[in-house]
N, C-alpha and C positions, 0 to 999 in steps of 0.2 A: 669452580670446583677443581680440585687436584686429585684425579683418580689414583695416581701413584702414591700420594701421601695417605689416602684412605686405605689403600691395599697394604702398605707397609705398616701403618698403625694397627690395622686389623690383625696382621700376622704377628707383630711383636706382642701385642696385648694378649692374643690367644695363646701364644707359646708361654708367655710369662705367668699366666694365671692357671694354666692346665695343671691339675693336681695340687693346686695351692689351697689354702684354707677356705677361701670363699666358695670354691667348688664343693668342698666337703660340707660347708655350712648349708649350701643350697640343697645338697643331697639329704642331709639329716632333717632339714625342714620339710622336704618332700615326703619323708617317712612319717611325719607327724601330722601334716595338713594336706588338704587338697592342693593340686598343682597350681591352679589359676591364681589364688592370692599370693602364693609364694613367688610365682613368676612376676606378678605385678610389683610386689615389694622389692624383690632383688633387682629387677630392671630399673625401677625408679631410683633406688639407692645408687646404682652404678651411673645412671644418667646425671644425677645430682653431683656425685663425686667427680665425674669427668668434666662437667660444666665448671665446677669450682677449680679443677686443675688447669683448664685452659684459660679461664677468665682471670682468676686471682693469681695463679702461678705460685712461685716459691714463697710469697708473702704469707700464704695460709699457714705454712709451717711455723712462722714466727708468731702468729696470733694465737695459736692453740698449742700449749705445751704438750710434747709427746707423752710425757709422764701422765698427764691428765687423761689423754685419749686411752692410753694403755690400761689405767686403773678402771676407767669407766667401762671399757670393753671387757676387761677381765671380770668385773662384778656382774655385768649383764650375762656373760657366758655362764657364770656359776649359778645365777638365778634360773636360767633356762635348763641347766643340768639338773637342778633340784626338781623343777617342774616336770621335766621329761621322765625322770626316775619315778616320780609320783604317778604320772600317767600310766606307766608300765604296770603298776600294781592294780590299776583299775581297768586294764585292757580286757576286752572280751575275747573269746576264741576267734571271732571274726573281726577283721580290721575295719575300723570305722573312719572314713575320711570326711565325714560330714562336718564336724566342728571346725570350720575354717575361719570365716570372718568373725564369728561370734567370739572365738578365743584369741583373736588378735593375730592371726597368721600373717596378714599383710604388714601390720606394724612390727611384728617380731622379725620378719624377713628384712624389712627396710632398715630397721635400727641395727640389727646384727651385722649386716653387710656394710652399712655406713660406718659403724665404729671399727669393724675389723679392717676395713680397707683405707680409712682416712690416714693419710701419710704413709701408706704402704708403697712397696716398690712399683706397683702398677700406676698409682697416682703420680709418683715421681717420674715414671716413664712418660706419662701424658704431659707433665709439665715440661720435661726435656724436649719431647717431640714438638710441642706447640712453640716453644722458644726457638728451636733450631730450624724448623721448617717455615715459620712465619705464616702457617696455615692452620690456625686454631680450629676452624669449622671442620676442615677435612680430618684433622687429628681427632676431634670429638666424634665425628661420625664413624671413622674406622675403628678407633679404640673402643667405643661403646658397643659397636656390633661384635667386636672380638670378645669382650667380656660377657655380653649377653649370650653368645654362643657357648662359651665355657659353662656358664651357669645353667643354661638349658640342658646341656649334656648331663650335668650333675643332677638336675631335677628329674630328668627322664630316667637316669640310672636308678636314682632313689626310689622312684615310683615302681620300677620293675622289681627291684630288690624287695620292696615292701610287700608285693603280692605273693612272694614266695616264702615269706618268713612267718613264724608264729606271731600273734598279735602283740605280745609284750616285748619281743626282741628288738624291733626298731626303736622303741622308746628307750630301752637300755643302751643301745648303741649311740643314739643321739645324746643321751645323758653323759655317757663317757666321753664322747667327742667334745661336747660343750665344756665339760670339766677340764679336759686337757687344754683346750684353747684358752679357757679362763685362767688356769694356773700359769700357762706359758706367758700370757699377757701380763699378769701380776709379777711374775719373776723378771720379765724384761723391764717392767717399770721400776722394780726394786734395784735391779742391776744398774739402770740408768742413774738413779739417785745416788747409789754407792760410788759410781765412777765419777760423778760430779763432786761428791763429798770428798773423795780421795784425791 
């Protein structure tokens, strides 16, 4: 084991993802669901992504077209924006965190993080670190712990914000954030197609 590689991977991925979209995704999911299934889903997605990054490396980006990833992610974000907005209309005056596994919190957390981060800068950083250090296990451990830490901060902040807001407001905020992420992903996909066509 290489402690220096673990520490540098942790620091790099923590800094790279702080304030990035996956942290906001984790925060908005924590506003809609109980923390435990969100944590499990987010952590599982990052573990899988990082495993792919260090094991498969740059070949992954050749197998899955970026445009397809962006369109799929954009569509999923828009679906969750619609659902979150609808949930706000049904919100009680008290916040209910009970519907967690039943409504697919774990699956939602896993799939949103997976699609949002597949081919993103943090995964590319993991590929680069694994290739340059020759220590994929150490890079996996350090990078995964860094991304988990960032996500846990988002989930914790999201839970604290939730307790201080009216019941419908977190749903509205989540809907707007999902809408923004979805539109940005679709715009990026269209821009990529246009640049290839041009």
